[in-house]
C-alpha positions in Angstrom: -49.3 -58.0 -7.6 -51.4 -57.6 -10.8 -51.7 -59.9 -13.8 -48.3 -60.3 -15.3 -47.1 -61.3 -18.7 -43.8 -63.1 -19.0 -41.2 -61.3 -21.1 -41.9 -63.7 -23.9 -45.3 -62.1 -24.2 -47.1 -65.4 -23.4 -48.6 -65.7 -19.9 -47.2 -68.4 -17.7 -49.3 -70.4 -15.3 -48.5 -72.1 -12.0 -50.0 -75.5 -11.2 -50.2 -76.7 -7.6 -51.1 -80.1 -6.1 -51.6 -78.9 -2.5 -51.3 -81.5 0.2 -50.9 -81.4 4.0 -47.2 -82.4 3.9 -46.1 -81.4 0.4 -47.1 -79.2 -2.5 -46.3 -80.3 -6.1 -45.4 -77.4 -8.3 -45.5 -77.1 -12.1 -45.3 -74.3 -14.5 -46.3 -73.8 -18.1 -43.6 -73.6 -20.7 -42.6 -70.4 -22.5 -45.1 -71.1 -25.3 -48.0 -71.8 -22.9 -48.5 -75.2 -24.4 -47.2 -77.7 -21.8 -46.9 -78.1 -18.1 -43.4 -78.7 -16.8 -42.5 -80.1 -13.3 -40.6 -77.7 -11.0 -40.2 -79.1 -7.6 -42.0 -80.5 -4.5 -42.3 -78.0 -1.7 -42.1 -79.7 1.7 -44.6 -77.9 3.9 -43.3 -76.0 6.9 -45.3 -73.1 8.2 -48.2 -71.7 6.2 -46.7 -68.2 6.1 -43.4 -69.5 4.8 -45.1 -71.7 2.3 -47.1 -68.8 1.0 -44.1 -66.5 0.8 -42.1 -69.2 -1.1 -44.8 -69.7 -3.7 -45.4 -65.9 -4.0 -41.7 -65.3 -4.7 -41.8 -68.1 -7.3 -44.9 -66.6 -9.0 -43.3 -63.2 -9.2 -40.0 -64.6 -10.5 -41.8 -66.3 -13.4 -44.4 -63.5 -14.0 -47.2 -65.9 -13.4 -50.6 -64.8 -14.8 -52.7 -67.3 -12.9 -52.5 -70.0 -10.4 -54.2 -73.4 -11.0 -54.8 -75.3 -7.8 -56.0 -78.9 -7.8 -59.4 -79.3 -6.1 -59.5 -82.7 -4.4 -63.3 -83.4 -4.4 -64.8 -86.8 -3.9 -65.6 -89.0 -6.9 -69.3 -88.1 -6.2 -68.4 -84.5 -6.8 -69.0 -83.6 -3.1 -66.4 -81.4 -1.3 -63.9 -83.4 0.8 -62.4 -82.2 4.0 -59.1 -82.0 2.1 -60.7 -79.8 -0.5 -61.7 -77.3 2.2 -58.0 -77.2 3.5 -56.8 -76.8 -0.1 -59.2 -73.9 -0.7 -58.2 -72.2 2.5 -54.5 -72.3 1.6 -55.0 -71.4 -2.1 -57.3 -68.5 -1.2 -54.6 -67.3 1.2 -52.0 -67.6 -1.7 -54.3 -65.6 -3.9 -54.7 -62.9 -1.3 -50.9 -62.9 -0.8 -50.1 -62.5 -4.5 -53.1 -60.8 -6.1 -52.8 -63.3 -8.9 -56.0 -64.9 -10.3 -56.7 -68.3 -8.9 -58.5 -71.1 -10.6 -59.5 -74.5 -9.2 -59.3 -77.7 -11.3 -60.9 -81.0 -10.5 -58.1 -83.3 -9.6 -60.0 -86.5 -9.1 -57.8 -89.4 -9.9 -54.8 -87.2 -10.6 -52.5 -89.0 -8.1 -53.6 -92.4 -9.4 -52.8 -91.2 -12.9 -49.4 -89.9 -11.7 -48.6 -93.3 -10.3 -49.5 -94.9 -13.6 -47.1 -92.6 -15.4 -44.3 -93.3 -13.0 -45.0 -97.1 -13.2 -44.9 -96.9 -17.0 -41.6 -95.1 -16.8 -40.4 -97.8 -14.3 -39.7 -95.0 -11.8 -38.6 -96.0 -8.4 -41.0 -96.6 -5.5 -40.9 -95.5 -1.8 -39.1 -92.3 -0.7 -37.7 -91.5 -4.2 -41.2 -91.7 -5.7 -42.7 -89.6 -2.9 -40.3 -86.9 -3.9 -41.8 -86.5 -7.4 -45.4 -87.8 -7.2 -46.8 -84.4 -6.2 -44.9 -82.7 -9.1 -46.3 -85.2 -11.6 -49.8 -84.6 -10.1 -49.2 -80.8 -10.5 -48.2 -81.3 -14.1 -51.3 -83.3 -14.8 -53.6 -80.7 -13.2 -51.9 -77.8 -15.0 -51.8 -79.6 -18.4 -55.5 -80.5 -18.1 -56.3 -76.8 -17.4 -54.1 -75.6 -20.3 -55.7 -78.1 -22.7 -59.2 -77.0 -21.6 -58.4 -73.3 -22.0 -56.4 -73.4 -25.3 -57.9 -71.3 -28.0 
């Protein structure tokens, strides 16, 4: 798949918070200004996860994928960052869509702060959305940094 432009003429971007059990998914709005939560993908088999995300990217004519890069606070690569890169690189190979990594240090902590401020539930209900919120924060930071 080559670079696509959404029918609105404005490119759409897909933000991912990739974990071992879940992947938070966010997408840019039709104006390319804000990141919107989509869903949390519960991981199954890598091949199925890749196909699901590739279908989503095609459906929304995604121009680029932004994957959170979970590096240590020191800036060193974490073992999780290596797993994330392996999956994201496979997604890029599957879709042909440009892939960008974004430093996601403290994103999950910030996501919990947002949910706490909104007095959002804890436990299982929160686990269902925390990855989406993290994906929104990753994508929004990338959008803000790349706004012209």
